[in-house]
N, CA, C and O of each residue as an XYZ file, in Angstrom:
684
protein
N      92.430    106.979    137.520
C      92.711    106.270    136.280
C      91.704    105.141    136.066
O      91.245    104.922    134.945
N      91.358    104.423    137.142
C      90.384    103.335    136.999
C      89.007    103.855    136.617
O      88.266    103.182    135.902
N      88.659    105.048    137.089
C      87.390    105.652    136.731
C      87.302    105.933    135.238
O      86.254    105.745    134.620
N      88.417    106.387    134.665
C      88.440    106.656    133.224
C      88.315    105.365    132.430
O      87.603    105.310    131.427
N      89.006    104.332    132.881
C      88.914    103.037    132.185
C      87.509    102.463    132.299
O      87.001    101.866    131.350
N      86.887    102.639    133.442
C      85.516    102.180    133.634
C      84.559    102.958    132.733
O      83.646    102.378    132.147
N      84.769    104.277    132.622
C      83.953    105.104    131.727
C      84.098    104.622    130.287
O      83.103    104.453    129.582
N      85.341    104.401    129.852
C      85.601    103.926    128.492
C      84.891    102.605    128.246
O      84.215    102.426    127.233
N      85.055    101.689    129.182
C      84.445    100.365    129.032
C      82.926    100.470    128.951
O      82.307     99.845    128.090
N      82.316    101.262    129.847
C      80.865    101.400    129.885
C      80.332    102.038    128.603
O      79.357    101.556    128.025
N      80.965    103.110    128.164
C      80.506    103.809    126.949
C      80.641    102.902    125.734
O      79.733    102.831    124.906
N      81.765    102.214    125.626
C      81.970    101.324    124.480
C      80.949    100.186    124.463
O      80.388     99.872    123.412
N      80.708     99.574    125.606
C      79.724     98.492    125.691
C      78.320     99.021    125.386
O      77.555     98.387    124.659
N      77.993    100.173    125.939
C      76.665    100.767    125.742
C      76.427    101.083    124.267
O      75.375    100.744    123.724
N      77.393    101.727    123.617
C      77.212    102.068    122.203
C      77.217    100.834    121.314
O      76.517    100.802    120.302
N      77.987     99.828    121.671
C      77.975     98.568    120.917
C      76.584     97.931    121.003
O      76.027     97.506    119.991
N      76.035     97.870    122.207
C      74.728     97.260    122.415
C      73.625     98.056    121.717
O      72.773     97.482    121.039
N      73.647     99.379    121.887
C      72.619    100.226    121.258
C      72.691    100.121    119.745
O      71.660    100.001    119.083
N      73.890    100.165    119.192
C      74.052    100.061    117.746
C      73.529     98.752    117.193
O      72.833     98.735    116.178
N      73.862     97.649    117.858
C      73.393     96.345    117.388
C      71.892     96.174    117.592
O      71.208     95.604    116.742
N      71.388     96.660    118.700
C      69.963     96.520    118.989
C      69.111     97.327    118.014
O      68.159     96.803    117.435
N      69.450     98.594    117.834
C      68.625     99.445    116.982
C      68.864     99.212    115.502
O      68.093     99.691    114.670
N      69.923     98.483    115.156
C      70.110     98.138    113.740
C      68.990     97.225    113.255
O      68.724     97.144    112.056
N      68.339     96.545    114.182
C      67.206     95.688    113.808
C      66.010     96.506    113.329
O      65.102     95.964    112.698
N      66.002     97.801    113.625
C      64.928     98.656    113.114
C      64.953     98.717    111.589
O      63.946     99.040    110.959
N      66.098     98.409    111.005
C      66.190     98.403    109.545
C      65.226     97.378    108.964
O      64.655     97.599    107.896
N      65.041     96.261    109.654
C      64.083     95.258    109.176
C      62.663     95.820    109.165
O      61.884     95.533    108.255
N      62.334     96.607    110.159
C      61.022     97.249    110.199
C      60.891     98.241    109.048
O      59.843     98.332    108.409
N      61.952     98.970    108.795
C      61.961     99.918    107.684
C      61.777     99.183    106.352
O      61.036     99.645    105.484
N      62.442     98.053    106.193
C      62.288     97.242    104.979
C      60.851     96.736    104.861
O      60.271     96.745    103.775
N      60.281     96.297    105.981
C      58.901     95.816    105.967
C      57.945     96.920    105.511
O      57.099     96.690    104.647
N      58.078     98.122    106.089
C      57.197     99.230    105.703
C      57.323     99.539    104.219
O      56.324     99.768    103.537
N      58.551     99.544    103.727
C      58.773     99.857    102.310
C      58.164     98.786    101.413
O      57.483     99.100    100.437
N      58.409     97.537    101.743
C      57.842     96.439    100.941
C      56.313     96.433    101.013
O      55.641     96.190    100.010
N      55.773     96.697    102.193
C      54.325     96.751    102.354
C      53.724     97.849    101.475
O      52.694     97.648    100.833
N      54.381     99.014    101.455
C      53.877    100.122    100.641
C      53.955     99.783     99.154
O      53.028    100.084     98.403
N      55.038     99.169     98.730
C      55.158     98.778     97.326
C      54.064     97.765     96.972
O      53.439     97.860     95.916
N      53.843     96.808     97.854
C      52.814     95.783     97.625
C      51.428     96.410     97.525
O      50.685     96.136     96.583
N      51.083     97.251     98.496
C      49.733     97.829     98.496
C      49.545     98.844     97.376
O      48.457     98.946     96.809
N      50.569     99.578     97.059
C      50.452    100.613     96.021
C      50.469    100.001     94.621
O      49.607    100.316     93.801
N      51.433     99.139     94.341
C      51.623     98.628     92.981
C      50.756     97.420     92.657
O      50.222     97.320     91.552
N      50.609     96.499     93.611
C      49.859     95.278     93.321
C      48.370     95.386     93.647
O      47.529     94.861     92.917
N      48.055     96.063     94.739
C      46.653     96.196     95.118
C      46.035     97.503     94.644
O      44.812     97.642     94.617
N      46.871     98.453     94.272
C      46.372     99.755     93.823
C      45.762    100.573     94.940
O      44.951    101.464     94.686
N      46.148    100.279     96.195
C      45.600    100.999     97.352
C      46.749    101.458     98.245
O      47.101    100.767     99.201
N      47.331    102.600     97.949
C      48.447    103.079     98.778
C      47.977    103.422    100.196
O      46.810    103.737    100.429
N      48.913    103.352    101.117
C      48.595    103.683    102.512
C      49.105    105.082    102.839
O      49.978    105.621    102.159
N      48.547    105.642    103.876
C      48.945    106.978    104.317
C      50.124    106.897    105.283
O      51.001    107.761    105.270
N      50.144    105.890    106.097
C      51.041    105.846    107.238
C      52.449    105.334    106.942
O      53.367    105.628    107.708
N      52.655    104.581    105.860
C      53.960    103.933    105.681
C      55.090    104.920    105.407
O      56.203    104.711    105.890
N      54.849    105.968    104.663
C      55.917    106.940    104.406
C      56.356    107.607    105.705
O      57.551    107.740    105.968
N      55.390    108.025    106.512
C      55.736    108.683    107.775
C      56.464    107.730    108.718
O      57.466    108.105    109.327
N      55.969    106.509    108.843
C      56.620    105.547    109.726
C      58.020    105.189    109.216
O      58.945    105.025    110.011
N      58.174    105.070    107.918
C      59.489    104.796    107.343
C      60.464    105.924    107.656
O      61.625    105.677    107.981
N      59.991    107.150    107.556
C      60.834    108.302    107.870
C      61.232    108.299    109.335
O      62.396    108.533    109.660
N      60.284    108.038    110.221
C      60.584    107.992    111.651
C      61.612    106.908    111.964
O      62.559    107.151    112.712
N      61.433    105.730    111.405
C      62.356    104.633    111.674
C      63.734    104.896    111.063
O      64.752    104.556    111.668
N      63.776    105.491    109.884
C      65.064    105.803    109.252
C      65.837    106.822    110.093
O      67.049    106.699    110.270
N      65.129    107.822    110.605
C      65.777    108.804    111.484
C      66.315    108.135    112.741
O      67.440    108.403    113.165
N      65.511    107.271    113.327
C      65.948    106.566    114.529
C      67.179    105.715    114.287
O      68.118    105.735    115.082
N      67.179    104.976    113.204
C      68.322    104.110    112.890
C      69.580    104.943    112.691
O      70.630    104.632    113.254
N      69.479    105.987    111.902
C      70.663    106.816    111.603
C      71.189    107.526    112.848
O      72.393    107.518    113.105
N      70.307    108.131    113.610
C      70.747    108.916    114.756
C      71.236    108.057    115.914
O      72.225    108.402    116.561
N      70.563    106.953    116.183
C      70.970    106.106    117.300
C      72.221    105.294    116.982
O      72.804    104.673    117.870
N      72.630    105.299    115.728
C      73.857    104.594    115.335
C      75.078    105.510    115.332
O      76.173    105.050    115.007
N      74.933    106.779    115.678
C      76.069    107.698    115.644
C      77.204    107.255    116.566
O      78.365    107.247    116.155
N      76.887    106.890    117.793
C      77.916    106.440    118.736
C      78.547    105.128    118.302
O      79.760    104.951    118.414
N      77.734    104.214    117.812
C      78.225    102.917    117.323
C      79.184    103.126    116.154
O      80.235    102.490    116.080
N      78.815    104.012    115.253
C      79.662    104.293    114.095
C      80.979    104.921    114.535
O      82.030    104.601    113.979
N      80.938    105.805    115.520
C      82.167    106.405    116.043
C      83.023    105.358    116.747
O      84.248    105.379    116.627
N      82.401    104.456    117.469
C      83.133    103.383    118.156
C      83.945    102.561    117.164
O      85.087    102.196    117.445
N      83.370    102.274    116.026
C      84.037    101.434    115.022
C      84.802    102.254    113.980
O      85.216    101.736    112.942
N      84.980    103.547    114.280
C      85.742    104.456    113.407
C      85.262    104.393    111.963
O      86.066    104.313    111.035
N      83.959    104.430    111.785
C      83.363    104.296    110.457
C      82.830    105.607    109.889
O      82.282    105.630    108.787
N      82.989    106.709    110.643
C      82.606    108.003    110.085
C      83.638    108.403    109.033
O      84.752    107.878    109.020
N      83.277    109.309    108.177
C      84.150    109.745    107.096
C      85.396    110.415    107.662
O      85.309    111.281    108.532
N      86.550    110.004    107.157
C      87.830    110.593    107.544
C      88.634    110.912    106.298
O      88.453    110.289    105.252
N      89.511    111.875    106.416
C      90.469    112.165    105.352
C      91.806    111.629    105.848
O      92.442    112.223    106.718
N      92.216    110.514    105.292
C      93.382    109.795    105.808
C      94.641    109.946    104.973
O      95.587    109.179    105.157
N      94.685    110.896    104.073
C      95.825    111.018    103.160
C      97.133    111.161    103.932
O      98.088    110.436    103.653
N      97.197    112.056    104.873
C      98.406    112.254    105.666
C      98.396    111.428    106.947
O      99.430    110.925    107.386
N      97.224    111.299    107.531
C      97.057    110.664    108.837
C      97.655    109.264    108.899
O      98.300    108.918    109.888
N      97.457    108.466    107.883
C      97.946    107.083    107.891
C      99.464    106.995    107.902
O     100.013    105.973    108.315
N     100.150    108.035    107.462
C     101.610    108.034    107.445
C     102.224    108.526    108.753
O     103.440    108.461    108.933
N     101.387    109.016    109.666
C     101.884    109.513    110.943
C     102.193    108.356    111.889
O     101.664    107.255    111.733
N     103.047    108.616    112.861
C     103.314    107.635    113.911
C     102.080    107.544    114.811
O     101.260    108.462    114.817
N     101.935    106.457    115.569
C     100.763    106.331    116.455
C     100.612    107.488    117.442
O      99.487    107.880    117.752
N     101.714    108.042    117.942
C     101.607    109.159    118.885
C     101.115    110.430    118.193
O     100.325    111.180    118.767
N     101.568    110.676    116.983
C     101.100    111.847    116.234
C      99.630    111.654    115.856
O      98.856    112.612    115.867
N      99.248    110.434    115.528
C      97.841    110.146    115.254
C      96.980    110.435    116.482
O      95.893    111.001    116.367
N      97.477    110.040    117.666
C      96.739    110.296    118.907
C      96.590    111.796    119.141
O      95.525    112.255    119.554
N      97.642    112.556    118.883
C      97.570    114.012    119.036
C      96.557    114.600    118.051
O      95.773    115.475    118.417
N      96.570    114.126    116.811
C      95.590    114.587    115.813
C      94.172    114.244    116.255
O      93.260    115.055    116.097
N      93.983    113.050    116.808
C      92.656    112.644    117.289
C      92.178    113.556    118.416
O      91.007    113.935    118.453
N      93.063    113.904    119.319
C      92.714    114.781    120.436
C      92.311    116.161    119.919
O      91.297    116.717    120.341
N      93.104    116.702    119.014
C      92.817    118.035    118.464
C      91.502    118.027    117.692
O      90.680    118.928    117.861
N      91.296    117.018    116.845
C      90.059    116.982    116.055
C      88.837    116.742    116.940
O      87.744    117.206    116.618
N      89.011    116.020    118.055
C      87.876    115.871    118.963
C      87.501    117.230    119.544
O      86.331    117.612    119.552
N      88.498    117.949    120.025
C      88.214    119.243    120.648
C      87.635    120.245    119.651
O      86.693    120.969    119.973
N      88.194    120.289    118.445
C      87.771    121.289    117.466
C      86.504    120.922    116.707
O      85.725    121.799    116.333
N      86.296    119.633    116.477
C      85.205    119.242    115.584
C      84.163    118.362    116.266
O      83.032    118.795    116.487
N      84.537    117.137    116.598
C      83.550    116.180    117.109
C      82.911    116.645    118.411
O      81.689    116.606    118.548
N      83.711    117.078    119.351
C      83.167    117.536    120.630
C      82.267    118.741    120.456
O      81.186    118.808    121.041
N      82.711    119.688    119.652
C      81.922    120.894    119.402
C      80.641    120.566    118.642
O      79.561    121.022    119.016
N      80.759    119.775    117.573
C      79.590    119.406    116.773
C      78.550    118.658    117.604
O      77.364    118.983    117.566
N      79.009    117.644    118.361
C      78.044    116.845    119.119
C      77.411    117.653    120.250
O      76.257    117.414    120.605
N      78.143    118.596    120.813
C      77.567    119.462    121.848
C      76.486    120.365    121.254
O      75.405    120.505    121.826
N      76.778    120.967    120.121
C      75.788    121.819    119.454
C      74.563    121.005    119.046
O      73.427    121.442    119.231
N      74.805    119.818    118.488
C      73.702    118.945    118.092
C      72.871    118.526    119.301
O      71.646    118.440    119.210
N      73.515    118.270    120.410
C      72.804    117.892    121.630
C      71.930    119.036    122.134
O      70.759    118.829    122.452
N      72.486    120.228    122.208
C      71.733    121.384    122.730
C      70.556    121.724    121.814
O      69.417    121.837    122.269
N      70.838    121.886    120.535
C      69.764    122.272    119.611
C      68.809    121.106    119.343
O      67.627    121.323    119.074
N      69.310    119.881    119.415
C      68.443    118.712    119.289
C      67.463    118.624    120.443
O      66.302    118.258    120.262
N      67.947    118.967    121.645
C      67.050    118.972    122.800
C      65.967    120.038    122.635
O      64.798    119.786    122.928
N      66.349    121.220    122.171
C      65.373    122.293    121.936
C      64.364    121.853    120.867
O      63.160    122.068    121.014
N      64.859    121.247    119.809
C      64.027    120.727    118.719
C      63.000    119.732    119.252
O      61.818    119.802    118.915
N      63.470    118.799    120.094
C      62.565    117.823    120.709
C      61.595    118.504    121.677
O      60.392    118.245    121.631
N      62.107    119.367    122.547
C      61.280    119.968    123.577
C      60.160    120.827    122.989
O      59.032    120.814    123.483
N      60.480    121.565    121.939
C      59.442    122.360    121.280
C      58.332    121.460    120.734
O      57.148    121.776    120.847
N      58.732    120.350    120.148
C      57.757    119.393    119.607
C      56.932    118.766    120.729
O      55.715    118.627    120.603
N      57.585    118.391    121.812
C      56.913    117.769    122.959
C      55.921    118.750    123.600
O      54.796    118.381    123.938
N      56.353    119.985    123.759
C      55.527    120.956    124.482
C      54.221    121.290    123.763
O      53.237    121.652    124.408
N      54.201    121.174    122.449
C      52.959    121.451    121.720
C      52.280    120.167    121.232
O      51.297    120.217    120.493
N      52.821    119.012    121.657
C      52.300    117.712    121.219
C      52.185    117.670    119.691
O      51.139    117.341    119.132
N      53.299    118.016    119.041
C      53.319    118.142    117.585
C      52.954    116.837    116.896
O      53.372    115.752    117.302
N      52.168    116.978    115.848
C      51.728    115.832    115.054
C      51.982    116.127    113.575
O      52.154    117.281    113.181
N      52.000    115.090    112.781
C      52.165    115.281    111.341
C      50.868    115.860    110.767
O      49.785    115.611    111.296
N      50.983    116.623    109.693
C      49.784    117.251    109.123
C      48.966    116.318    108.221
O      47.968    116.744    107.640
N      49.366    115.090    108.104
C      48.653    114.163    107.227
C      47.400    113.611    107.901
O      47.119    113.914    109.060
N      46.669    112.812    107.173
C      45.474    112.173    107.736
C      45.860    111.151    108.810
O      45.064    110.863    109.704
N      47.064    110.609    108.727
C      47.539    109.658    109.733
C      47.742    110.354    111.078
O      47.494    109.766    112.130
N      48.194    111.605    111.038
C      48.312    112.466    112.210
C      49.164    111.846    113.331
O      48.775    111.868    114.499
N      50.314    111.300    112.966
C      51.207    110.665    113.944
C      51.896    111.714    114.809
O      52.126    112.844    114.378
N      52.218    111.321    116.028
C      52.971    112.221    116.900
C      54.430    112.251    116.429
O      54.982    111.232    116.015
N      55.037    113.427    116.500
C      56.394    113.597    115.989
C      57.481    113.514    117.052
O      58.596    113.086    116.755
N      57.183    113.912    118.277
C      58.245    114.078    119.255
C      59.014    112.813    119.625
O      60.180    112.937    120.001
N      58.450    111.601    119.546
C      59.307    110.436    119.837
C      60.474    110.298    118.847
O      61.594    109.963    119.233
N      60.192    110.559    117.583
C      61.289    110.460    116.612
C      62.258    111.631    116.769
O      63.455    111.476    116.528
N      61.765    112.778    117.163
C      62.644    113.930    117.376
C      63.525    113.742    118.610
O      64.583    114.362    118.719
N      63.097    112.900    119.525
C      63.903    112.607    120.714
C      65.190    111.868    120.333
O      66.169    111.893    121.078
N      65.180    111.219    119.182
C      66.383    110.516    118.716
C      67.528    111.480    118.415
O      68.688    111.071    118.438
N      67.233    112.739    118.135
C      68.292    113.712    117.829
C      69.178    113.960    119.051
O      70.389    113.760    118.952
N      68.633    114.387    120.207
C      69.532    114.589    121.345
C      70.121    113.283    121.881
O      71.249    113.276    122.374
N      69.383    112.190    121.794
C      69.933    110.906    122.257
C      71.118    110.498    121.383
O      72.164    110.099    121.896
N      70.954    110.599    120.074
C      72.047    110.272    119.158
C      73.248    111.179    119.364
O      74.390    110.720    119.329
N      72.994    112.473    119.582
C      74.081    113.421    119.840
C      74.806    113.079    121.135
O      76.032    113.166    121.208
N      74.044    112.689    122.157
C      74.658    112.293    123.431
C      75.520    111.044    123.250
O      76.625    110.973    123.787
N      75.026    110.065    122.503
C      75.807    108.851    122.257
C      77.081    109.169    121.479
O      78.140    108.612    121.768
N      76.984    110.052    120.504
C      78.160    110.464    119.743
C      79.149    111.207    120.638
O      80.354    110.965    120.574
N      78.636    112.111    121.470
C      79.499    112.872    122.376
C      80.240    111.951    123.336
O      81.454    112.067    123.498
N      79.513    111.038    123.972
C      80.164    110.155    124.938
C      81.156    109.208    124.267
O      82.204    108.907    124.839
N      80.837    108.738    123.063
C      81.786    107.863    122.371
C      83.015    108.646    121.926
O      84.132    108.130    121.969
N      82.814    109.887    121.500
C      83.958    110.733    121.168
C      84.808    111.020    122.386
O      86.036    111.032    122.305
N      84.157    111.252    123.521
C      84.887    111.476    124.770
C      85.664    110.229    125.171
O      86.788    110.327    125.665
N      85.082    109.076    124.964
C      85.784    107.814    125.236
C      87.047    107.716    124.383
O      88.114    107.366    124.888
N      86.926    108.023    123.097
C      88.095    108.001    122.214
C      89.125    109.046    122.611
O      90.329    108.801    122.542
N      88.646    110.211    123.027
C      89.533    111.272    123.498
C      90.357    110.789    124.693
O      91.573    110.975    124.734
N      89.685    110.170    125.661
C      90.377    109.653    126.848
C      91.341    108.535    126.465
O      92.448    108.462    126.999
N      90.929    107.659    125.540
C      91.824    106.590    125.072
C      93.108    107.164    124.497
O      94.195    106.644    124.749
N      92.984    108.238    123.723
C      94.173    108.855    123.131
C      95.044    109.540    124.179
O      96.270    109.483    124.094
N      94.431    110.179    125.156
C      95.198    110.782    126.255
C      95.958    109.690    127.015
O      97.150    109.832    127.289
N      95.262    108.604    127.351
C      95.912    107.506    128.075
C      97.036    106.883    127.248
O      98.059    106.476    127.799
N      96.852    106.810    125.948
C      97.906    106.270    125.085
C      99.138    107.174    125.124
O     100.264    106.684    125.197
N      98.928    108.491    125.075
C     100.066    109.402    125.132
C     100.770    109.363    126.487
O     101.995    109.459    126.556
N      99.999    109.222    127.558
C     100.568    109.231    128.902
C     101.213    107.891    129.251
O     102.340    107.854    129.744
N     100.499    106.789    128.996
C     100.962    105.469    129.434
C     101.556    104.616    128.315
O     102.276    103.654    128.579
N     101.254    104.969    127.078
C     101.759    104.178    125.956
C     100.977    102.899    125.701
O     101.421    102.044    124.935
N      99.822    102.760    126.333
C      99.003    101.564    126.160
C      97.730    101.903    125.387
O      97.125    102.954    125.596
N      97.334    100.998    124.493
C      96.096    101.168    123.745
C      94.926    100.602    124.534
O      95.060     99.562    125.179
N      93.786    101.272    124.491
C      92.574    100.820    125.185
C      91.432    100.585    124.220
O      90.274    100.820    124.567
N      91.735    100.126    123.012
C      90.690     99.893    122.005
C      90.036     98.557    122.190
O      89.136     98.200    121.431
């Protein structure tokens, strides 16, 4: 039981830290966008690299925030019936939806995301533009984000099991 609580604590702390840390990448994304607007509209000299870098950073922010978003229960939910259920029925619904949807989705995303990254890494894939940036670092965010989502979903799954067994919340 202590191992499960330690796992929950570690995953929650890790996803909280990763989410807050990588959210600062949004400032970099804003900088790239503003820089491109400035150079394109005011100087009349657009850059090649800002669109690609903006895309890479946007992917990183979105994917690395998957676990953080799950931790704070901010993913899209359909709560029409769910909110009227008792806490124990809600826990049962959470367990079922983890097994049928979140666990399955994040596992598939992790496996195919790893293949997606590995294929890019193995050929040292680069963008076809004149900037010719390497692609695989941004593609690595796919399996990492999927892993963070999977572990955070597993943490929630264990929290719901413990709630049903012991009647205590671990949020």
